[in-house]
C-alpha positions in Angstrom: 0.0 -0.2 -0.2 1.2 3.6 -1.0 1.2 5.7 1.9 1.7 9.5 2.2 3.1 11.9 4.9 3.9 15.9 5.2 7.8 15.8 4.5 7.8 19.6 5.9 5.4 21.8 8.1 4.8 24.7 5.3 1.3 22.0 4.0 -1.4 23.2 5.1 -4.0 21.0 6.3 -6.3 21.3 3.6 -3.3 19.7 1.7 -2.6 16.6 3.7 -6.0 15.5 3.9 -6.3 16.3 -0.2 -2.8 14.0 -0.7 -4.0 11.4 2.0 -7.4 11.0 -0.2 -5.4 10.9 -3.5 -3.0 7.9 -1.6 -6.4 6.4 -1.1 -7.8 7.0 -4.5 -4.2 5.6 -6.3 -3.9 2.7 -4.1 -7.7 1.5 -5.5 -6.9 2.0 -8.9 -3.4 0.2 -8.8 -4.9 -2.9 -6.8 -7.6 -2.8 -9.2 -8.4 -5.5 -11.7 -9.0 -2.4 -14.6 -4.7 -1.8 -13.9 -3.6 -4.4 -14.0 -5.0 -5.2 -17.4 -4.4 -1.9 -18.4 -0.6 -2.4 -17.7 -0.1 -5.9 -18.4 -1.7 -5.1 -22.0 -0.2 -2.2 -22.9 3.1 -1.8 -24.9 5.6 -0.4 -22.2 9.0 0.7 -22.7 12.0 1.4 -20.1 10.8 -1.7 -18.2 14.1 -2.6 -16.2 13.8 -5.8 -18.0 10.1 -6.9 -17.2 7.5 -7.6 -19.5 4.3 -6.0 -19.3 2.3 -8.9 -17.5 5.5 -8.5 -14.8 5.5 -4.8 -14.3 1.5 -4.8 -13.6 2.4 -7.8 -11.0 5.4 -5.2 -9.7 3.2 -2.0 -9.8 0.4 -4.1 -7.3 3.3 -5.1 -4.7 4.1 -2.1 -4.1 4.1 -0.7 -0.5 6.1 1.9 1.0 5.8 5.4 2.4 6.6 8.6 0.4 6.9 12.6 1.5 5.0 14.6 0.2 5.5 18.4 0.0 4.1 21.6 -1.6 5.7 24.5 -3.4 5.1 27.5 -5.4 6.2 28.3 -9.0 4.3 29.8 -11.3 2.5 28.2 -14.9 2.5 32.1 -17.0 4.9 34.3 -17.5 3.7 37.6 -16.3 5.3 41.0 -14.8 5.4 39.1 -11.4 6.9 35.5 -13.0 10.0 35.8 -15.2 10.7 32.3 -14.5 8.0 30.2 -14.8 7.6 26.0 -15.6 5.4 23.4 -16.9 6.0 20.9 -13.4 3.2 20.1 -12.2 5.3 17.6 -10.0 8.1 16.3 -9.8 11.0 14.6 -7.6 14.6 14.6 -7.4 16.2 11.3 -7.3 17.2 9.5 -5.0 15.7 11.4 -2.7 11.7 10.0 -2.8 10.1 12.6 -1.8 7.5 13.9 -4.1 6.9 18.1 -4.6 3.6 19.5 -5.8 3.2 22.5 -7.2 0.2 24.5 -5.7 0.3 27.0 -9.0 -1.3 23.8 -10.4 -3.0 21.6 -7.7 -4.3 25.2 -5.5 -6.8 22.6 -3.2 -8.6 24.9 -1.8 -9.7 26.1 -5.5 -13.7 25.0 -7.1 -11.3 23.9 -9.7 -9.3 21.3 -8.0 -9.5 17.8 -9.2 -8.9 15.4 -6.8 -8.2 11.9 -9.3 -5.7 14.3 -11.2 -3.8 14.9 -7.9 -4.1 10.8 -7.4 -2.8 10.2 -10.8 0.3 13.1 -10.6 0.9 11.2 -6.6 0.6 7.6 -9.0 2.8 8.9 -11.7 5.5 10.0 -9.0 5.4 7.8 -5.7 4.5 4.3 -7.8 5.8 4.8 -11.3 9.3 6.4 -10.0 10.0 6.7 -5.9 8.4 2.8 -5.1 8.8 1.8 -9.0 11.9 2.4 -9.3 10.6 3.4 -13.2 12.1 6.2 -15.1 11.4 8.3 -18.3 12.9 10.8 -20.8 12.9 14.4 -19.2 12.2 15.8 -22.6 9.2 14.7 -24.7 9.6 12.0 -27.1 6.7 10.6 -29.0 7.1 7.1 -26.9 7.5 9.0 -23.6 3.8 8.1 -23.1 4.3 4.4 -22.6 7.1 4.6 -20.4 5.8 3.0 -16.9 5.3 6.5 -15.2 3.4 8.1 -18.0 1.2 4.2 -18.8 0.0 5.1 -15.2 -0.3 8.4 -15.2 -0.1 11.8 -17.5 0.0 10.4 -21.0 -1.6 12.2 -23.2 -5.2 11.6 -24.3 -4.4 10.0 -28.0 -2.7 7.2 -25.9 -4.6 7.0 -22.4 -3.3 5.9 -19.1 -4.4 3.6 -16.5 -6.0 6.2 -14.6 -7.8 7.5 -17.2 -9.2 4.0 -18.2 -10.2 3.2 -15.2 -11.5 6.1 -13.8 -14.7 5.6 -15.1 -14.7 1.6 -14.9 -13.9 2.4 -10.7 -16.8 4.6 -10.4 -14.4 7.7 -10.3 -16.2 10.8 -12.3 -17.4 14.4 -11.6 
């Protein structure tokens, strides 16, 4: 089971609650038959020598605690922001901590999507931190088929497990 905890004292109670709920959703998705079938049937790259079926089994066996922090960095250039980022979440290997950008994940906003946070958490924590899978830093046509992007974050054209299983599991708006 994926467990999360606040890595710093700056996380708000709302952020902690959101990340705990996101971890619960991520665990339910990863433990589902839908997730296993999607991952086992997908053309995967950067699998650390595992077949897609072995990757699916490995991901479903993952357990561990991952520290989570929130930070703020603007997403679009403006007078107040001369250094925007496209990053909504990241980690700094070999540190297992996952960092979420408050500019994108404002848990108090009416537009906040807990399922998107759960998908990003699964990508970073299950795919990278605990799973040990990687992908190209820069975009490539095949990056959607890396294990972390196949979990969540792939383009809508190529789909990912979270996009595929969301409605099957009853996680819809």
